[in-house]
N, C-alpha and C positions, 0 to 999 in steps of 0.2 A: 661748592657745597659735599658731603660728602654722597656716597651711592645707597640709593633707596633699596629698601628690600623687597623683594619681586610682591606684588599684590597677590593675596589670596585666591584660586582657579575659581569660578562657578560651581564649581562641583566638590571643592573643600569646606567642609563645617565653618559657620564662620566664628572667628573669635571673638574674644570681648571688645570691647570699643575704649577701653584704652590701650590695648597693643595694634587695633588696626589703624584705625583713625583719631589724629592728635585730636585732643580737646581744645577748644575754642578757646583763647587767650585775648588778652590787648595783645596788637600788636599782629594778628592772625587772624585770618577769615575765616565765619562759618562758610560749610558747604552752600548756603544760598548766596554768599558772596561772588562764587565763583561766577564767570562765564556762561551763561545757559547753554550755549556751544561746544563747552569744553567737558560738560556732565551729559551730554546728550548725545553729541556727533563724535565723538570722538571715538573710533572700534577700540576692541577689548584687545587687540594682536597690539594695536597700537601704544594702549596705556602700559602694556607687558614689557614693550621695546623701550621707553622711557623709562621705567623702574628700573630693568636691567642696563643702561648704560648712564644713567642720571638723568634725574633734570635739567643740570647745568650742561649737559652734552647733548641730549635730543628735548628740548622745550614742550612739555606738552604743546602749550595754544600752536605751536611749529609743529609738533606731530597730528595734531587733532587736522590738519590741513584747514581748519578757519584761518590760521593767524592772527595775531594782535594786530589791532587798524594803525595806523603810524599817523603822529599826529603832524603839524604844520611843521616844518623845517627839519624833521626828521627823515632818513635817510631810508631807502625801502632797506625789509629785513633785521632794523635796528628796533630794540624795543622798545617801546614808548617811552621808558624811563624808569632810573634805576636800573637795578643789575641786571646780566644778561639773563632770561628765562625767567623773569618774575612776573607773576600775573598782575594785569592792574587790579589793586584794590588790597594787594597784599603787601609787606616789606620785607625782603632779605627773600633769598632763596626757601627760607624754609616758608614760603606759602606756595611754592611751585611744588613743593610736596604735600603740603596739604592739598592742595587741588587734585593733584594725582591719585591718593587715596580716597578723595571722595568720588571720584568718579569710577573707581574701581568700586569703592562699597556701593555707587548708583547700578552701577552695570550688574555686579553680581545680585543684586535684590531683585533686578527685572529677569536677568535668564535663570534666577529658582525661580521665580514664579509658575515659567514655564511656558504659556502663550499668550501671545499680542494681540489688543484690541482689534476686532474683525468684525464687518457684518455680518450678524444673523443672518444664517443658512436657514433656506425652508424647512420648514420641518418636516419630518418619514410620515407616508402615509399610515395609518394606524395598523398595528398586527392582526391580522387574519385569526379570527376565531378556530380553534381545534376543539372539536366536540367529542372525542375521546374521556372516555374515563380519566381523573386522577388517579396517581400512586397512593396507595396506601401508605399511609405514615411511617410505618416499620420501613418498607421496600425505598420510599425516600431520604430515609435516614441513610440507608445502608449504600444507594447513589451516593451521596456529600460524601462517604466514606471511601467508598470505589473512585470516585475521582479527585479527591485528595489525595492519594495514594499512588495516583498515575506517573508522578514521575518518577518513581523506586524503578529498578532496572528490570527488566522483564526476565522472563525463562528461568526457568529452573536450574541449569548447568554450572554444578560446582558451588550451588549455593547452600548455605549451613543454617539449622535453626531448625525451629519445628511451623513458627508461624507460617500462617498461609500465603502464596503469594498474590494479593489482593488485584496486582496490573492484571494480572492472567485472566481473573474471572471478568473481567468486564464484558470480553465478547460473549461471556454463556448469560450476562445478566442480562444484556441488552434483548438477546436474544429471545429469552424469554418473557420479559416483557414487550416486547414485541408482539410474540404468541399470544398474550394477554389485551393486547390493545390498549395499553396504556398510552398516555401523552405526558411527554417530560417536562418538569416542573418548570415554571419560567424563570426561575433563580438561578438552578441547574444549568439553561444552555447554554453562556460563555463558558464556563468548564467542561461542557460537553465538545462543543464544537471543538475547543483548544485542544482537547485529547483526539478528537478524531483529526486533526489536522496534524497532529505528531506521530497518529499512526493509523496510515492507510485500511492496514485491518481491519477498521472499527469502525469506519465509515458508511456502508452500506446499511449496519445496523442503527448507529450511531445516528443516519440521516434520517432515517422513518420513523426513529421514536421522536428525534427533535420536532417532524412534523411541520407543518406551514408557519410556526412560529419561528422555528431555527430558521428558515431558509429566510422567512422575511429580516432577521435578524442580521443574516449572514452578507445580507445584500447590502448591509450599513458599515461592513468591515472589511477591507481588500484581504488582512490574512486569512479570510473563511470563504474567499469566495471558490475554495474545491467545492461548496456544498451547493453552488448554484451549478453544478457542469453533470450532466448524466441524470437531471433530477424526472425523469419520466413517471409520467402519472400523478405529477405535482401540480397541487394549484400555479404553479410558473407556467405549466402549459393549459391551456384553451380546450373547452369542453370538445374530446374527441368525436363527439356527434356536430359539431358544427363546423361545416366543411369551408364556411368561408373564412375564419379564423384560422384553421389549420393551416388552410393555401397561404393567409398575410403571413402567418411564421413561419413557413415554409423558403417561400420568397424573400422575405426579409428581415429573417433574423439572424441571430450570430449562429457561427460554425455550433457550438456547444448545445442552443439551441435548438439546432437542426436534429443535431443526432437525440439531441433525446426526444423530440416531435415523435423522427422517425421508429425509434423504438419504442415508445408508447404505441404509437398508430400500428406498427407490425403486430404487438402481443394485441390486439384488441381488432382488428382486421387485416389479416396478411394479406390480403391482395390490395386494399387501400393504399395501403405502406410500399407495396410494389407499383401501383399506378402514380403515386406520389414522386417517388426515384425515377421513375422513367421522366414527368415531365419537363425536367431541369436535367437530366443526365447529362447530356451533351456541354453543359456550359459548366458544369464544374472540375472543379479544379483536380490533378490528380491523386493530392492526398489526399480530399474529402471524398473522394469516388471509391478511394479503398475501404474509408470509415463506412462508409453508407455502405456497400456492398456485403464488407461482412456481417451488419447486422440482418440481412437474409437467414443467417443462420437460425434462426428464431422461427419457428414455422416452415419451416424448408419443406416445398413441395413440388411437385411436376410443373404448375401451374408457372414455375419462376424459372423452367427451363429456357423459352426462349430469352427471355430478357439475358439471362444469363450466356448461351450461345453466344448472343451479341456482345456481350463483354470479353470475352474472349480476345475479339480481337481490337481490343483495348489499348491505347498507346501505351499506358504506365506498365509493365512489367508486373508489378507486383499484384493489379487488380487483375492479370489476366492469370496470375496462377492461382488466386483466391476464387475466380469465377471457378477453375476448371477445378480446386478442391471440391467446391458445393457440387455441382455439376457432377461429381466422382461417386456424391454420396448418395445419388438418385439413380440407383440401381436402372432403370429403367432408362434414363436418358439416354440421348444418341452420344454423347462422348464418354459412357459407360462402357456403352456396346461397342466403339472403339478401341478402344483401351484392351476390352476383353479380346478382341481378335488380337492385337499384338502381342497379350501377355498367353494365350494360348498357342502361338506360335513360336514364344519361348521356352516353356515350361510343358511336359508330353509325359504320359506311362511310360516306364524306361523299365530293362531286364536284366537283374543280376544274376552271378552264379548263381544264389540262393533263393529268388524270387523278383516279385514288382518291387520296381522302384518310380523315384524320381530323374525324369532326364532335364536339364536344363541346357540350352543354347542363349546364348546371351544375347541383346540385338548388337551388332556390327556398326552402328550407323542412329544417329538420331534427326532426322530427317525437320523439313521444316513441319509438316503435317503435326507429326510428334510434338514438336515445339507450340505450335499454336492450341495444342490441347493441355497445355500444361506441363509440360516435361521439360524440366531444365538441364540444358547441353553440356553446362558446364559442371565437372563434378568438385566438391570440394577438396581441400588438401588433404592428401593420403588413403583417396577414394579411386578406383580403378573407373574407367568411365562405362565401361560394359554392363559391371556390378551396378554401377549408380542409375543408369537407362532403366537395368531389368527390374531394381528397387521401385522404380518412381510407375510402368506400367502395370506390375502387380499391388501396389495399393491402390492404383485408384479402378481396377478392375472390379467388377462384381463378383463376392465368393459364393452365391448362388451355382460360379461354371462350372467350380470344380469337380462336384460330387459326380457330374454326368463327363468329364473330363478323365475320372478316373473310375471308369467302372460302375457308377452306384456306391461308391464310399461313402463313407460318411465324414463329415471333418476331423472327428479322432483319428480315425482310419487311414486321412491322409497324411495326417501329421507325425505320425507314425513310421510312415514309409521311409526306407531311407534316399536321401538327398548323392548323384551321382558329382562328382569330381568336386568335390568342396563347395556346390554353391546350397547349403542348409541351411548356413546363419544368414545369408545372405537373404532367401528366399523364405524362413520363418520371420523373419524380422518385418519383411513387406508384408506377410500374413496377418503380426499386432497390428500393422498401423491401420489392413484394409479393418477388419476387427474392431480397432476402436471407432475407425470413421465410421463406418457402416451399422455401430450399436449390433454386433450380432454375439450374442451369448454365447449360441452354440460354438464359435470358432474361438470366442475367446476361452470357454473351458478348455476345448481340444490346446491351444497354445498354452495355456496354465497347467496344464497337466494336474498329477495329482501331488497335495502337499505336502508328502512325506518324503517324494520324490527331490533331491539337491538340485538347486536351481540350474549346477553345473550340467545334469546330468537331464535336465527336463527336455519335452520334447519344444517349445517355441525357445525365447530368446531369455537368456541367462539374466539379463539386466533386472536388475528389481526395478527400477521405474519404468521398465516398459511394463511389468508385470502387475506396478501398482496402478497402471494406467487401463490393463484389460481387465483386471476387477473393479473396477469401477462403471464396466458392462454390466457386470450379473447384479442380480435384484440382494438390496439391503442385507438381509436374511444369510442368504448362503457367503455373500462375503466375506461378512463376522466369521463364519463355522470355516469357509478357509484358510483364513487366518490362524485360525485359533488352534487348528490339526498345525498348519504349518510350524508356526511357536512351538509346541507341543514336540515335534519332530526337528527341531534344528536350533533352539531355545530364540532369545532377543536381538544376535548379534544382527541379524541380516533381516530383522523385521521393522523396522523404524519407519522404512516410507510403506511400507503395508500397512502397518497403524491408523497409518495418515490417513486414508481412505474410507474407514470405516466409520458406519454411522455412530453418532453417540445419542447417549450414553451406549457405552458399550454392550452389546449382548453378555448375560450372564456367561454364556461358552466361554466367549473370548476375553470377559473380564478375569475368570478363575484362572485362565490359560494364563494371562499376562504377571499376574501375582506370583502364582506357581513357577514361572523360569525366575523371576525377582528371587524369589524365598531359595528356590537350589542355586543361584548364581551365587548370593550369600554364606549359604552354607559349604562352597564350594571353597568361600577364599577371596571370591574374585575381585578384582580390581573397582571398586565400588562404582568412582567415579566414570566409570565408562557407561554405566545404565542410566545417568542422570536425564537424560533426555526421554528416554522410557517411562524413567518416574515423573517428570513435567506432566506429559500426556496424560499417565494414569491418573494424577491429582487433576486433570481438567474433562478426563473421559469417560471411566469407570464411572458405574452407576453407585448415587449417595449412599442407599441403603448395604452396599458392601461394607461400610464402616466398621459396624462390631465383630464382622467376621471376622478383620482384621488386625482387630487390637489385639492379638494372640504377637502378632508382629511386629509390636513398638517395643520390645524388651531389647536387652541386648546380652547376648551370650558370648557365653565363652569362644575367642579365637582360635582359628585350626593354628596351629607351629607355620605354615606356608602359606599364613594370611598376612596382606598388605597389613601395614602398622596404622592402629587406630581405624580398619576399614570398619568393623562391628559397630563400631560407635556411627561412623558414617550411617550407615545403615539403620543402624537404629532411629537413627533423630529423622533419616529420608520416611521410614514407614508411619512416625508418629506424627510427620508434616503434613504424609499424605493421607493419612485418619482426619486428620485436623482439618484438613481443606474439604474433605469428602462431606464431613459434617456441617460446616460452614455452608457450601453448596446445597445442602438441605435447608436448611434455614433461609436463603435465599429461595427455595424454593416455594415453601411458606409462606414467606412473606409476601408472593407476590401473587399467592393465589388469589384468586378472587373471592370477596365473604359471599359466604351461601345462607 
């Protein structure tokens, strides 16, 4: 017989019956005439093979593995009667073709159905109650629109048009909703968990907003299992005052549950968390010990010193390094004093031809005692051994030792001293790391220097990444004022990282400084796309009350002769988008405000 056509795959929309399955007539059998084994036992792949080779070369019954039954006097392998490949109950090869197509049609329907019958699973426990107040109606509608738009490309870099980027407003909306203590609508939980799964930056706020019902729902879907990790202070954890339940979960729980428990207990009562950790420390795996000891950063105090000193002898190098770092953040610890003695032997007052200076004699070896205290002996590629060791000693020493070492000078005066023999960059970078580790605002100010001073000429590190870390040590208002003055002096080209550590919404001085710098860049004919990152930050961080004042910037002025072609049109769009985003943020805040 002629070769039959390939059956339609299960994912292909079904054709009409006149093109896929022959209409039963006299001399042919209907689907119900075929043996049950042909319609139910034949795998889909075997049906495709028979269709490709033809039922004359690959009979359907033989391909199915069920095989026709031989009658009396028939040799094994022969067809029961009639032509080769003929199916019982049919006359001629057209019967085999009809059986093939009928079997394919049955497979297609079964596979399109998607699920096979199965025993009913036990019903899940009822969802827990969430006592928080529901969202206002307008805020609920806004959340639906924000989540529906989450698949749009994020970020404003290179984006054209004047419409706000709703995706970038989700974190701010969630933060405001959590600030007011609302609960997430039940119907929005799947989309909310999907959004948090796709964007890790949404997870902390999204999981708080989802609450106990969101975590209950996440337990029913493996794709949302991230919501079950690190859920400290949630319904997944026992009452922290129930010591028996806490100890049971600590001894029997999964790793993620134990990390969440230790974090929650540490925030509730630091000493109880330390005792809990010490009770099983000797039997924990190295990778688990690292996570557990790192949790001691929360509420770190002198009470943790004895435990951390023991951890300096741990089998894991990473555990030892973390313990040493935490001890060095305790200025009164024995390790900090040992590091101070080593650092003082390397850094001392000196004299130059013009006045006092800083003399440096880096260590010549890294002995076993230094390594036990967390000094890494092998430097990274491109670093000298002695400078590498010196930096670790200085950053681990209490900053309080240096004023006495340099004749009572304050931090700003010490940092301003010239450093002999080219050790200035290494020494100042180590002091920067020490200021950050010890959260010392005086030394942070000294190392940042004046915001009007160019970074390359500043007293501390020229790295903007290091400067942004130092800014975090300062109070929020002082931080914003320093960055505002930096932008006023140097423009926006080097300010992006610094803006990222400023509290939001930006203070008035900082916001005006950013907008003025953008306006100056436009008037100067600057290439507009190079400022798209700052413009995106402004959309999210400017105070929404600034929208009306910025309206004047949305016009399109004449382009300077040396400007990039079309630049002013881009600038106009960007400012229009900025204004519309600020107004949308103001509307969102109003929708979330509790009714009075």
